[in-house]
Backbone as CSV, one residue per row, in Angstrom:
resi,resn,N_x,N_y,N_z,CA_x,CA_y,CA_z,C_x,C_y,C_z
1,MET,11.090,35.221,-112.893,10.980,35.664,-111.510,9.617,35.284,-110.931
2,ASN,9.618,34.967,-109.646,8.391,34.646,-108.929,8.099,35.767,-107.936
3,ARG,6.834,36.144,-107.841,6.449,37.180,-106.880,5.869,36.501,-105.641
4,ILE,6.448,36.833,-104.491,6.026,36.243,-103.223,5.433,37.339,-102.352
5,ALA,4.244,37.093,-101.813,3.597,37.998,-100.869,3.642,37.368,-99.487
6,CYS,4.014,38.160,-98.515,4.142,37.660,-97.142,3.347,38.535,-96.180
7,ILE,2.814,37.904,-95.160,2.251,38.621,-94.021,3.302,38.589,-92.917
8,ILE,3.634,39.774,-92.389,4.662,39.854,-91.365,4.137,40.604,-90.148
9,SER,4.748,40.356,-89.010,4.461,41.119,-87.797,5.777,41.607,-87.223
10,TYR,5.709,42.729,-86.525,6.914,43.236,-85.884,6.569,44.124,-84.693
11,ASP,7.472,44.117,-83.738,7.426,45.012,-82.594,8.240,46.244,-82.984
12,GLY,7.581,47.375,-83.118,8.247,48.565,-83.628,9.092,49.325,-82.633
13,THR,9.182,48.822,-81.395,9.843,49.573,-80.323,11.244,50.024,-80.685
14,ASN,12.047,49.132,-81.218,13.451,49.431,-81.469,13.763,49.718,-82.939
15,PHE,12.723,50.094,-83.691,12.919,50.455,-85.086,12.645,51.943,-85.299
16,SER,13.352,52.515,-86.262,13.098,53.908,-86.663,12.047,53.951,-87.766
17,GLY,11.048,53.089,-87.654,9.998,52.998,-88.647,10.208,51.837,-89.596
18,TYR,9.307,51.708,-90.563,9.406,50.616,-91.530,10.438,50.905,-92.606
19,GLN,10.370,52.091,-93.217,11.128,52.366,-94.443,12.617,52.569,-94.176
20,VAL,13.426,52.108,-95.129,14.879,52.264,-95.034,15.250,53.737,-94.898
21,GLN,16.141,54.031,-93.939,16.668,55.371,-93.722,18.169,55.258,-93.483
22,PRO,18.934,56.260,-93.891,20.385,56.197,-93.703,20.763,56.062,-92.221
23,ASN,21.613,55.106,-91.942,22.161,54.911,-90.597,21.092,54.669,-89.536
24,LYS,19.969,54.087,-89.937,18.887,53.789,-89.000,18.513,52.309,-89.099
25,ARG,18.084,51.755,-87.971,17.559,50.380,-87.976,16.086,50.435,-88.338
26,THR,15.735,49.811,-89.454,14.347,49.809,-89.905,13.899,48.395,-90.241
27,VAL,12.584,48.209,-90.300,12.022,46.896,-90.614,12.403,46.483,-92.029
28,GLN,12.263,47.385,-92.971,12.601,47.062,-94.365,14.058,46.644,-94.495
29,LEU,14.947,47.348,-93.824,16.370,47.015,-93.900,16.629,45.605,-93.395
30,GLU,16.025,45.234,-92.264,16.242,43.901,-91.703,15.719,42.816,-92.637
31,ILE,14.561,43.057,-93.246,13.987,42.053,-94.154,14.845,41.914,-95.406
32,GLU,15.283,43.035,-95.949,16.103,42.966,-97.157,17.464,42.337,-96.879
33,GLN,18.005,42.538,-95.684,19.250,41.864,-95.318,19.036,40.351,-95.193
34,ALA,17.872,39.961,-94.639,17.561,38.536,-94.541,17.403,37.920,-95.925
35,LEU,16.731,38.617,-96.823,16.567,38.121,-98.186,17.912,38.026,-98.907
36,LYS,18.787,38.952,-98.627,20.118,38.917,-99.243,20.882,37.671,-98.801
37,ARG,20.727,37.298,-97.542,21.377,36.080,-97.054,20.770,34.849,-97.710
38,VAL,19.441,34.811,-97.797,18.772,33.672,-98.420,19.175,33.545,-99.887
39,HIS,19.395,34.683,-100.552,19.732,34.692,-101.980,21.241,34.755,-102.224
40,LYS,22.027,34.360,-101.224,23.485,34.217,-101.373,24.163,35.509,-101.831
41,GLY,23.757,36.629,-101.232,24.393,37.903,-101.525,23.703,38.746,-102.565
42,GLN,22.689,38.222,-103.209,21.949,38.996,-104.213,20.995,39.967,-103.532
43,GLU,20.995,41.240,-104.000,20.095,42.247,-103.442,18.654,41.953,-103.866
44,VAL,17.733,42.020,-102.904,16.307,41.820,-103.181,15.541,42.955,-102.510
45,SER,14.786,43.713,-103.279,14.019,44.827,-102.720,12.627,44.364,-102.302
46,VAL,12.101,45.030,-101.283,10.811,44.663,-100.694,9.864,45.855,-100.779
47,THR,8.606,45.580,-101.090,7.556,46.602,-101.103,6.500,46.235,-100.078
48,ALA,6.092,47.206,-99.270,5.091,46.965,-98.221,3.772,47.642,-98.566
49,SER,2.732,47.273,-97.856,1.424,47.887,-98.062,1.419,49.350,-97.652
50,GLY,2.358,49.728,-96.804,2.464,51.105,-96.336,3.549,51.194,-95.279
51,ARG,3.927,52.409,-94.959,4.974,52.623,-93.968,4.375,52.761,-92.577
52,THR,5.137,52.397,-91.579,4.781,52.680,-90.191,5.908,53.499,-89.574
53,ASP,5.548,54.360,-88.634,6.515,55.257,-88.005,7.306,54.553,-86.918
54,ALA,8.308,55.247,-86.423,9.104,54.740,-85.311,8.208,54.429,-84.127
55,GLY,8.388,53.252,-83.546,7.614,52.862,-82.374,6.279,52.226,-82.665
56,VAL,5.837,52.254,-83.914,4.540,51.670,-84.295,4.740,50.199,-84.644
57,HIS,3.774,49.376,-84.255,3.865,47.931,-84.425,2.995,47.459,-85.592
58,ALA,3.185,46.207,-85.988,2.340,45.600,-87.022,2.026,44.168,-86.644
59,LYS,0.769,43.830,-86.740,0.316,42.459,-86.549,0.172,41.749,-87.890
60,GLY,-0.227,42.509,-88.933,-0.488,41.891,-90.235,-0.060,42.757,-91.391
61,GLN,1.165,43.265,-91.350,1.714,44.000,-92.489,1.879,43.043,-93.674
62,VAL,1.723,43.563,-94.882,1.880,42.746,-96.094,3.026,43.319,-96.930
63,ILE,3.899,42.443,-97.397,5.007,42.830,-98.264,5.025,41.931,-99.489
64,HIS,5.726,42.376,-100.523,6.001,41.474,-101.648,7.430,41.693,-102.128
65,PHE,7.982,40.652,-102.736,9.307,40.722,-103.342,9.372,39.698,-104.466
66,ASP,10.359,39.846,-105.332,10.559,38.926,-106.454,11.793,38.074,-106.209
67,SER,11.691,36.804,-106.581,12.791,35.875,-106.357,12.869,34.869,-107.505
68,PRO,14.078,34.462,-107.867,14.221,33.409,-108.870,13.924,32.024,-108.281
69,PHE,13.862,31.927,-106.964,13.635,30.640,-106.316,12.162,30.248,-106.377
70,ARG,11.912,28.958,-106.491,10.536,28.450,-106.488,10.455,27.331,-105.456
71,ILE,10.707,27.669,-104.218,10.580,26.697,-103.139,9.125,26.656,-102.690
72,PRO,8.693,25.601,-101.987,7.314,25.589,-101.480,7.027,26.839,-100.654
73,ALA,5.849,27.399,-100.822,5.510,28.653,-100.150,5.698,28.567,-98.640
74,ALA,5.372,27.417,-98.052,5.485,27.255,-96.600,6.925,27.320,-96.116
75,GLN,7.894,27.176,-97.026,9.298,27.217,-96.631,9.832,28.648,-96.524
76,TRP,9.175,29.605,-97.157,9.670,30.979,-97.108,9.703,31.543,-95.680
77,PRO,8.623,31.390,-94.879,8.709,31.902,-93.507,9.852,31.270,-92.716
78,LYS,10.050,29.975,-92.894,11.123,29.300,-92.160,12.493,29.837,-92.574
79,ALA,12.692,30.008,-93.883,13.974,30.487,-94.377,14.258,31.908,-93.915
80,LEU,13.247,32.768,-93.985,13.457,34.163,-93.610,13.556,34.342,-92.102
81,ASN,12.701,33.656,-91.354,12.738,33.808,-89.896,14.070,33.354,-89.307
82,ALA,14.725,32.424,-89.963,16.036,31.975,-89.502,17.084,33.076,-89.619
83,CYS,16.811,34.082,-90.462,17.759,35.173,-90.691,17.303,36.493,-90.082
84,LEU,16.122,36.507,-89.504,15.563,37.750,-88.985,15.758,37.863,-87.479
85,PRO,15.798,39.095,-86.945,15.863,39.279,-85.497,14.541,38.899,-84.847
86,ASP,14.547,38.798,-83.527,13.368,38.308,-82.814,12.179,39.262,-82.860
87,ASP,12.389,40.521,-83.216,11.263,41.460,-83.225,10.607,41.589,-84.591
88,ILE,10.934,40.687,-85.524,10.219,40.576,-86.811,9.935,39.103,-87.075
89,ARG,8.715,38.790,-87.482,8.361,37.423,-87.872,7.604,37.440,-89.183
90,VAL,7.947,36.499,-90.054,7.149,36.243,-91.249,6.117,35.191,-90.874
91,LEU,4.847,35.538,-90.967,3.767,34.650,-90.525,3.341,33.678,-91.611
92,SER,3.315,34.152,-92.852,2.904,33.281,-93.959,3.430,33.853,-95.262
93,ALA,3.483,33.011,-96.278,3.944,33.430,-97.608,3.087,32.746,-98.669
94,HIS,2.900,33.435,-99.775,2.088,32.910,-100.869,2.686,33.375,-102.186
95,TYR,2.601,32.533,-103.209,2.977,32.969,-104.544,1.819,33.777,-105.123
96,ALA,2.146,34.980,-105.603,1.133,35.904,-106.097,1.255,36.064,-107.608
97,GLU,0.244,36.691,-108.202,0.328,37.037,-109.625,1.492,37.997,-109.835
98,LYS,2.067,37.982,-111.018,3.266,38.784,-111.274,3.013,40.281,-111.168
99,ASP,1.749,40.702,-111.333,1.452,42.129,-111.249,0.909,42.536,-109.877
100,PHE,0.883,41.602,-108.925,0.398,41.943,-107.584,1.295,42.996,-106.962
101,HIS,0.671,43.990,-106.308,1.432,45.053,-105.649,0.891,45.236,-104.232
102,ALA,1.750,45.050,-103.253,1.320,45.089,-101.855,0.721,46.430,-101.467
103,ARG,1.211,47.494,-102.078,0.695,48.829,-101.735,-0.485,49.241,-102.592
104,TYR,-0.319,49.169,-103.910,-1.319,49.745,-104.804,-2.588,48.914,-104.929
105,HIS,-2.541,47.656,-104.538,-3.719,46.802,-104.668,-4.522,46.656,-103.377
106,THR,-4.162,47.409,-102.346,-4.926,47.327,-101.100,-6.333,47.887,-101.310
107,THR,-7.299,47.245,-100.668,-8.681,47.737,-100.697,-9.127,48.251,-99.335
108,GLY,-8.334,48.034,-98.316,-8.673,48.512,-96.985,-7.657,48.060,-95.955
109,LYS,-7.705,48.706,-94.803,-6.808,48.352,-93.706,-7.549,48.440,-92.375
110,GLU,-7.021,47.717,-91.424,-7.510,47.833,-90.055,-6.340,48.190,-89.150
111,TYR,-6.549,49.236,-88.367,-5.584,49.630,-87.346,-6.217,49.461,-85.975
112,ARG,-5.386,49.148,-85.014,-5.848,49.108,-83.622,-4.912,49.950,-82.761
113,TYR,-5.500,50.534,-81.729,-4.719,51.381,-80.822,-5.087,51.005,-79.387
114,ARG,-4.055,50.724,-78.594,-4.257,50.298,-77.209,-3.908,51.433,-76.250
115,VAL,-4.821,51.678,-75.322,-4.617,52.691,-74.294,-4.732,52.037,-72.928
116,LEU,-3.726,52.211,-72.095,-3.787,51.790,-70.699,-4.407,52.924,-69.912
117,ASN,-5.620,52.719,-69.421,-6.336,53.747,-68.666,-6.294,53.382,-67.183
118,ALA,-5.238,53.809,-66.534,-5.007,53.457,-65.135,-4.249,54.584,-64.447
119,GLU,-4.327,54.596,-63.134,-3.656,55.661,-62.383,-2.151,55.606,-62.560
120,ASP,-1.605,54.400,-62.560,-0.163,54.243,-62.679,0.197,53.575,-63.998
121,PRO,1.309,53.964,-64.604,1.778,53.265,-65.811,2.261,51.867,-65.470
122,ASP,2.303,51.019,-66.485,2.760,49.636,-66.325,4.087,49.497,-67.054
123,VAL,5.139,49.189,-66.309,6.469,49.124,-66.924,6.531,48.078,-68.033
124,PHE,5.713,47.035,-67.922,5.755,45.962,-68.914,4.922,46.266,-70.161
125,ARG,4.115,47.305,-70.109,3.303,47.676,-71.261,3.669,49.052,-71.824
126,ARG,4.753,49.617,-71.354,5.082,50.990,-71.734,5.408,51.140,-73.219
127,HIS,5.876,50.064,-73.857,6.211,50.137,-75.281,5.061,49.685,-76.180
128,HIS,3.957,49.258,-75.599,2.876,48.654,-76.393,1.507,49.251,-76.108
129,THR,1.433,50.216,-75.220,0.204,50.960,-74.959,0.560,52.415,-74.694
130,ALA,-0.419,53.294,-74.890,-0.287,54.672,-74.440,-0.980,54.782,-73.094
131,HIS,-0.337,55.419,-72.129,-0.900,55.527,-70.783,-1.712,56.803,-70.649
132,VAL,-2.965,56.675,-70.189,-3.834,57.814,-69.904,-4.273,57.702,-68.451
133,LEU,-3.934,58.703,-67.692,-4.206,58.704,-66.258,-5.668,59.008,-65.944
134,TYR,-6.273,59.920,-66.707,-7.587,60.441,-66.374,-8.708,59.436,-66.624
135,ALA,-9.765,59.550,-65.827,-10.975,58.757,-66.083,-11.587,59.219,-67.401
136,LEU,-12.107,58.287,-68.175,-12.624,58.584,-69.507,-14.109,58.251,-69.599
137,ASP,-14.849,59.119,-70.264,-16.276,58.894,-70.513,-16.398,58.134,-71.832
138,ILE,-16.560,56.824,-71.737,-16.576,55.986,-72.938,-17.779,56.290,-73.819
139,ASP,-18.926,56.561,-73.211,-20.126,56.847,-74.001,-19.947,58.085,-74.863
140,LYS,-19.350,59.132,-74.308,-19.118,60.348,-75.095,-18.098,60.099,-76.209
141,MET,-17.109,59.291,-75.916,-16.119,58.966,-76.939,-16.767,58.203,-78.093
142,ARG,-17.651,57.276,-77.771,-18.346,56.532,-78.827,-19.277,57.441,-79.619
143,GLN,-19.894,58.394,-78.926,-20.740,59.368,-79.616,-19.914,60.184,-80.598
144,ALA,-18.734,60.591,-80.167,-17.840,61.360,-81.046,-17.355,60.507,-82.208
145,ALA,-17.034,59.243,-81.944,-16.521,58.347,-82.974,-17.537,58.144,-84.092
146,ALA,-18.820,58.203,-83.762,-19.859,57.974,-84.761,-19.815,59.013,-85.882
147,TYR,-19.366,60.222,-85.569,-19.267,61.257,-86.601,-18.243,60.898,-87.678
148,LEU,-17.288,60.059,-87.319,-16.197,59.744,-88.231,-16.549,58.675,-89.258
149,ILE,-17.610,57.935,-89.009,-18.002,56.857,-89.914,-18.493,57.441,-91.232
150,GLY,-18.066,56.835,-92.334,-18.501,57.291,-93.646,-17.372,57.943,-94.418
151,THR,-17.734,58.589,-95.510,-16.759,59.224,-96.392,-16.657,60.708,-96.061
152,HIS,-15.443,61.136,-95.715,-15.226,62.531,-95.323,-13.875,63.016,-95.836
153,ASP,-13.705,64.324,-95.849,-12.389,64.927,-96.003,-11.757,64.949,-94.612
154,PHE,-10.682,64.171,-94.435,-10.062,64.031,-93.119,-8.844,64.950,-92.954
155,SER,-8.879,66.127,-93.593,-7.759,67.061,-93.499,-7.443,67.430,-92.057
156,ALA,-8.465,67.574,-91.216,-8.249,67.948,-89.814,-7.577,66.841,-89.028
157,PHE,-7.620,65.620,-89.558,-7.072,64.455,-88.858,-5.854,63.898,-89.591
158,CYS,-5.128,64.780,-90.229,-3.933,64.398,-90.977,-2.789,65.319,-90.578
159,ALA,-1.582,64.788,-90.505,-0.418,65.605,-90.174,-0.304,66.764,-91.153
160,ALA,-0.010,67.941,-90.629,-0.004,69.149,-91.452,1.071,69.136,-92.524
161,ASN,2.140,68.359,-92.319,3.257,68.379,-93.265,3.139,67.340,-94.375
162,THR,1.976,66.713,-94.522,1.819,65.707,-95.564,1.725,66.365,-96.935
163,SER,2.192,65.640,-97.954,2.134,66.149,-99.323,0.911,65.635,-100.078
164,VAL,0.107,64.806,-99.437,-1.077,64.239,-100.081,-2.105,65.338,-100.317
165,ILE,-2.629,65.403,-101.529,-3.618,66.439,-101.864,-5.032,65.972,-101.565
166,ASP,-5.382,64.776,-102.011,-6.731,64.242,-101.796,-6.801,63.594,-100.422
167,LYS,-7.533,64.197,-99.522,-7.627,63.693,-98.152,-8.998,63.090,-97.842
168,VAL,-9.725,62.725,-98.880,-11.026,62.066,-98.694,-10.797,60.576,-98.491
169,ARG,-11.328,60.060,-97.410,-11.221,58.641,-97.095,-12.564,58.163,-96.530
170,THR,-12.745,56.843,-96.522,-13.965,56.256,-95.970,-13.613,55.368,-94.784
171,LEU,-14.248,55.641,-93.658,-14.095,54.784,-92.482,-15.359,53.936,-92.331
172,TYR,-15.158,52.623,-92.230,-16.275,51.700,-92.078,-16.626,51.478,-90.616
173,ALA,-15.645,51.605,-89.741,-15.879,51.355,-88.312,-14.860,52.108,-87.477
174,VAL,-15.320,52.661,-86.373,-14.451,53.215,-85.331,-15.025,52.719,-84.013
175,ASP,-14.512,51.619,-83.545,-15.036,50.975,-82.336,-14.104,51.227,-81.156
176,ILE,-14.692,51.294,-79.968,-13.929,51.453,-78.735,-14.365,50.344,-77.788
177,ASN,-13.478,49.405,-77.536,-13.774,48.265,-76.673,-12.980,48.356,-75.380
178,VAL,-13.605,47.958,-74.297,-12.964,47.985,-72.981,-12.510,46.574,-72.619
179,HIS,-11.223,46.439,-72.291,-10.650,45.170,-71.858,-9.922,45.402,-70.532
180,GLU,-10.669,45.209,-69.436,-10.136,45.458,-68.091,-9.607,46.890,-68.005
181,ASP,-8.304,47.100,-67.844,-7.771,48.462,-67.710,-7.289,49.043,-69.029
182,GLU,-7.636,48.399,-70.148,-7.237,48.899,-71.465,-8.450,49.257,-72.319
183,LEU,-8.265,50.281,-73.143,-9.215,50.592,-74.206,-8.567,50.198,-75.528
184,HIS,-9.332,49.538,-76.373,-8.850,49.164,-77.693,-9.682,49.897,-78.738
185,PHE,-9.039,50.787,-79.475,-9.675,51.490,-80.583,-9.451,50.657,-81.843
186,ILE,-10.516,50.379,-82.570,-10.427,49.588,-83.796,-10.974,50.429,-84.935
187,LEU,-10.114,50.728,-85.906,-10.506,51.557,-87.042,-10.326,50.775,-88.332
188,ARG,-11.384,50.716,-89.136,-11.331,50.049,-90.432,-11.735,51.044,-91.502
189,GLY,-10.961,51.071,-92.590,-11.273,52.008,-93.662,-10.630,51.618,-94.968
190,ASN,-10.964,52.365,-96.009,-10.409,52.061,-97.334,-9.011,52.644,-97.507
191,GLY,-8.587,53.470,-96.570,-7.255,54.046,-96.614,-7.086,55.029,-95.468
192,PHE,-5.833,55.316,-95.121,-5.555,56.193,-93.986,-4.455,57.188,-94.356
193,LEU,-4.621,58.406,-93.892,-3.638,59.458,-94.103,-2.542,59.377,-93.042
194,TYR,-1.477,60.147,-93.266,-0.349,60.146,-92.338,-0.795,60.647,-90.963
195,ASN,-0.590,59.829,-89.954,-0.948,60.113,-88.556,-2.464,60.170,-88.313
196,MET,-3.258,59.732,-89.286,-4.712,59.845,-89.160,-5.248,59.086,-87.947
197,VAL,-4.814,57.858,-87.757,-5.325,57.064,-86.637,-4.914,57.694,-85.314
198,ARG,-3.668,58.116,-85.206,-3.180,58.683,-83.953,-3.866,60.013,-83.624
199,ILE,-4.195,60.804,-84.642,-4.901,62.064,-84.392,-6.351,61.789,-84.003
200,ILE,-6.979,60.815,-84.655,-8.349,60.448,-84.276,-8.383,59.974,-82.839
201,VAL,-7.472,59.088,-82.467,-7.448,58.587,-81.089,-7.173,59.724,-80.112
202,GLY,-6.203,60.582,-80.436,-5.916,61.711,-79.556,-7.116,62.617,-79.358
203,THR,-7.886,62.817,-80.438,-9.089,63.646,-80.358,-10.160,62.986,-79.499
204,LEU,-10.376,61.690,-79.708,-11.390,60.975,-78.930,-11.021,60.924,-77.447
205,LEU,-9.747,60.814,-77.150,-9.318,60.830,-75.746,-9.615,62.188,-75.108
206,GLU,-9.425,63.264,-75.858,-9.746,64.590,-75.328,-11.241,64.727,-75.064
207,VAL,-12.052,64.092,-75.900,-13.492,64.045,-75.624,-13.738,63.258,-74.349
208,GLY,-13.003,62.173,-74.180,-13.208,61.291,-73.034,-12.925,61.936,-71.695
209,TYR,-11.929,62.811,-71.635,-11.669,63.447,-70.333,-12.140,64.899,-70.281
210,GLY,-13.043,65.264,-71.197,-13.780,66.513,-71.076,-13.113,67.750,-71.624
211,LYS,-12.022,67.589,-72.365,-11.354,68.758,-72.928,-12.117,69.321,-74.120
212,ARG,-12.839,68.456,-74.827,-13.631,68.892,-75.970,-14.946,68.119,-75.985
213,THR,-15.913,68.609,-76.751,-17.215,67.951,-76.854,-17.203,66.914,-77.968
214,ALA,-18.168,66.020,-77.931,-18.307,65.043,-79.001,-18.584,65.744,-80.324
215,GLU,-19.349,66.829,-80.259,-19.720,67.554,-81.471,-18.521,68.246,-82.122
216,SER,-17.458,68.449,-81.365,-16.273,69.098,-81.931,-15.641,68.248,-83.040
217,VAL,-15.862,66.942,-82.999,-15.353,66.061,-84.052,-16.065,66.375,-85.366
218,ASP,-17.361,66.577,-85.299,-18.123,66.949,-86.487,-17.662,68.303,-87.013
219,THR,-17.378,69.220,-86.108,-16.886,70.539,-86.501,-15.560,70.429,-87.257
220,ALA,-14.646,69.601,-86.724,-13.337,69.424,-87.364,-13.478,68.830,-88.762
221,LEU,-14.403,67.909,-88.924,-14.630,67.315,-90.246,-15.131,68.363,-91.232
222,ARG,-15.951,69.288,-90.750,-16.527,70.294,-91.645,-15.555,71.413,-91.969
223,THR,-14.744,71.840,-90.982,-13.815,72.950,-91.227,-12.546,72.494,-91.940
224,CYS,-12.184,71.185,-91.765,-10.956,70.622,-92.361,-9.693,71.294,-91.817
225,LYS,-9.768,71.901,-90.633,-8.626,72.577,-90.029,-7.969,71.682,-88.988
226,ARG,-6.659,71.480,-89.127,-5.929,70.633,-88.179,-6.076,71.124,-86.742
227,ASP,-6.145,72.437,-86.537,-6.248,72.983,-85.188,-7.574,72.650,-84.513
228,ASP,-8.561,72.224,-85.295,-9.865,71.890,-84.722,-9.945,70.449,-84.235
229,ALA,-8.899,69.672,-84.472,-8.831,68.297,-83.955,-7.847,68.256,-82.787
230,GLY,-7.733,67.098,-82.164,-6.911,66.967,-80.965,-5.455,66.687,-81.258
231,LYS,-4.718,66.482,-80.183,-3.296,66.175,-80.298,-3.088,64.775,-80.877
232,THR,-1.910,64.556,-81.424,-1.540,63.253,-81.976,-1.164,62.309,-80.844
233,ALA,-1.842,61.185,-80.747,-1.522,60.195,-79.712,-0.132,59.613,-79.967
234,PRO,0.557,59.145,-78.933,1.919,58.617,-79.106,1.945,57.343,-79.943
235,PRO,3.094,57.013,-80.532,3.162,55.909,-81.494,3.031,54.522,-80.900
236,GLN,3.464,54.324,-79.656,3.613,52.956,-79.153,2.298,52.207,-78.966
237,GLY,1.166,52.904,-78.979,-0.113,52.217,-78.842,-0.685,51.726,-80.155
238,LEU,-0.052,52.080,-81.276,-0.634,51.834,-82.598,-0.134,50.538,-83.228
239,TYR,-1.068,49.803,-83.846,-0.766,48.547,-84.534,-1.441,48.542,-85.896
240,LEU,-0.673,48.265,-86.942,-1.273,47.928,-88.236,-1.732,46.489,-88.121
241,TRP,-3.037,46.298,-88.039,-3.587,44.994,-87.668,-3.751,44.067,-88.865
242,SER,-4.301,44.590,-89.963,-4.497,43.741,-91.143,-4.666,44.609,-92.374
243,VAL,-4.408,43.998,-93.527,-4.524,44.661,-94.813,-5.432,43.808,-95.697
244,GLN,-6.344,44.467,-96.402,-7.300,43.718,-97.228,-6.990,43.910,-98.719
245,TYR,-7.293,42.849,-99.475,-7.167,42.842,-100.932,-8.412,42.160,-101.505
246,ASN,-8.688,42.407,-102.759,-9.889,41.835,-103.385,-9.882,40.312,-103.363
247,ASP,-8.707,39.712,-103.575,-8.666,38.245,-103.628,-7.860,37.689,-102.462
């Protein structure tokens, strides 16, 4: 068997998330159906670097699968894209070591979140940005974001129903860039908890329109209480941008 690692992108609008679910359209299901066609009816399972929720997009998700075929690596995207719907693309493929694991071997990830900060929503961006009507204080948001850099217990910024016990993670960067009427939040870290990015963005937005202080972010980190952080931002603004590995 050969292990193939692929970088894929998808528009999450019409998916019920990445992972296979009964009677739901998911990214994993579409990819595995495409692989089944390529392999003439043989079932092929796929492993991803992590799951994304319904409505969440990916620019650089990483998957791996095993195949008896040894075609040139550049042919895998062509073969799979011919069988995939238009809202999923395989960007590249590489033959990996047999023990490579798309999930367990990650060393870091980058997420991005887009916010349309305008008086009126944009019908053409409604599935790819979160709309915020209020004027935002970018300087205060950046001040609040600075508290998040480093290694912390991010319990306050994690969905309450998660089963993960160890909630210590390291964030290398939390940047907020302005692009005309959009804000782009860029978060890089060694790992992320369930809904962590969306809760961080929701909290920073509350700082931006004056609902909470910048210092409240530091308070939430110290108390580890979910109620001390802000609301969870909606899914459609979130993108899994890239996944890092040692090699």
